[in-house]
N, C-alpha and C positions, 0 to 999 in steps of 0.2 A: 282339431287336426294335432297340436301340439304335443299331447297326450299320446296320441297313436305313434308318434314320430319317437317321443322317449320309451315308449314301450318296444319299438322294433328296435332302437339300439341297447335296450337291455337284453333282448333275447340274444341279440347277437353278441355282445360282450360275454354272455353266458353260453355262448354255445361251447361245444366239448372239442378240445383239440384231436381226441381220440377220432372223433368224425369228420373232422378236418382233412386230417393227415390220410385217414383211409379216401377220401372224394380225391384227394388229389394224387392220388397213388404215390406216396413218396419212397416206395418201397422199391421201386423202379428207377430212382435214383441212388438208393443204397442205403437210405436210412432206415430203420425199425428201431423199436424197443420193446422191453418185456411187457411196460404198462406205461401208458400217457396218463398223467393226472390233469387237471385244472382247464380252463377255458383255452381259446383262440389268443387271448389277449396275455393270459400268464398261466405257462402250462408248466409240467416237470415232464420230462422222459426219462424213465428207470432203467436201467440198463440198457442206455441207448447202443445201436450197433452201425457202423457203416461198412457195409458189404459183411467181411468177416472179423472186421477189426473191434474189439469192443472200446467204447466211451465213456462210459460209465453214467451217471445222472445227469442230466442236461436240464437247463431255464431253456423254453423256448416261448417265441410270442409270434404271433401273426403283424408282419410289419400293413401298417393302413396303408401308406400312401400309393407304393405300387398297385395296389387294387384298382387304383382309377385309371391307370393306364393297361389294366388287363392282365396284369403279372402276380402273381402269389410268391410272396417272399417270407420264408420264415426263419426268423433271425434264432439264433442257436450261442448258447454262451454257457460256460463253465468257469466258476471265478478261480485265482490260482494264481501260481508264480512259477515262470519256466515252463517245462515240458507240462506243468499240472493243468495251465491254463488252455481254454479253448474259447476260439470266437468264428463267426461265419454265418452263413446263410445257405439256404436251399433257395432257387427260383424258379417257376413252373410257368409254364404258359399251356396255349393249345400245344403249339408244333415244336416247344424246346423245353430244355429241361438244364439246370445247372446248378453249380456250387461258386458262391461269392465269395471272395475277401478272407477264405480260409486259412485262418492261423492255428496249427492243432499237429500232435502226435498220433498218429495212428500205429498200434503194436498191431504188427502184421502176423507175428507167430512163426508158423510153419508155412504159410501161404506160401513163398517161393521156392520151397525147399525143392533140392537141397542147395542154392543160393544161401548163405550166412546172412538172409536180409532178416533184421530184427524189429525195424520200425522204418515209419517214413516222416521226416519231420516236414511239416507243410507252412509255408510264410508267405503270406497275403497271398495266395493261389486262388486263382477263379478260371473255371471252366463250363464251357457251353456248348452243348451237343443240340443241333437243331436237327430235328427228325432223327436219323442213326449217325449223323456225321458230327465230327468236333469241328464247331465253327469258330472257336475263340478259347484261346488257353494263354494263362500267363501266371508270373508267380515263381516262387525258390521251392524246390525241395532237398531235401537232404536224407540220403539213405543210412542208416546205422548198421555197422555191419560186425559181426561177433563171431569168433571164433575161427576157424579155417577151412580150407576148401583144398582139398586133393591133398593136404597136408602142408599147405602154404599159407602163411597169417596174410592177410588183406588188411589193408588200412581202415582203420575204423570208422571212415565215412566218405560217400560217393555223392555229389550234389552235382546240380545242374539248374537250368531255367525251363520249364516245363513249355510245350508248344503243339501245335495242332500239324499232322505228319500224315497225309495219304487220308485223311479221314477219322483218322486216331487218334488219342491223345499218347503224347510221346512225352519222357522223360528219360532226356538225355542227361545220364549222371558220369561223372569221372571223378576218380581221386584226385587230390594235389599235384601228385608229380604225373598226371596223365597216363600212367602205367595199367591201370584197371579202368574200365568203363561197362556200365550196367544201360543197357537202353532197353526200357520198359515201353511196351504199347500196350493199350487199354482200351476195348468196345465201350460203347453205350450201357452195355449190357453186362459189362465188369469182367466180360473175356480178356485174358490177358497173354504177351509171350513176352518172355523177358531173356534177352542174350548178354552174358558176361563175358567179355575178354579180357584177358590177363597178358602183359608183356613181360616176358623174363628172358636174360640173354644165358641164364644158368641152365646148363644139360642138365642137372638133376632137377631141376623145380620144371622145366620140358617134361623129361620122363612122368614125373608124378603128374603133371597136369594132364598128360596122355592116357596113364592110368585110371585117373580121376573121372575119366568122361569126356573131356577136351579133347576137340579138334582142331586142326591148325586151320588157320585161318588170317590168310595177308600175314602181316608180321607179327599175328598174337596168336593164343590159342582161346577158342569158343565153346562156351556152354551154354543151351537153349533150354528154356521150361518155357510151359506152357499152362495154364489154369484159369479158374475163375475167383473172381477177390471177393 
């Protein structure tokens, strides 16, 4: 009996992470990789991606203890300093999927074009979807902005705390002055809508915003885009 138990443990320890990720269908959580090397307890994800954002090569391991509670938790990590470091986890159950304690930079490229958002910096972000509904969300996000919109130079960053709103994940981000606000709403399947509102009292700036596709909305000018992460 002892040797049988040891054999089972050895087989589990050698179980390929590639097969485990497929069985857990982690692509529905947005996680994919060009190649998966190693076992469930010590794996390497080559050219990993979260949605359309490239994450580089990551270390991954299946966390043992959540399995006893009926949850599969895949811990992810990349060494480094500042924006190069990455940590977090993907958790899956029969009816729930989520991201836990994520601290990372997501380079989004042209995902939100024509909005000039280049990356999303996550700090201790946890998100849980139960079924197709956002059930829990917490943590801080900062959107890095570069370039200009409609000829106007926007501040370098918009930040805020994530939360659930109407069954979707909401990132309500604002500049330090509050003159620029970005509301990003995301579904479980990665579909998003983004509304950028800019307030300015400068007539020339207002004309430039309208010429750039913004429309008057309350006390500001709004540009809306939609797509998939």
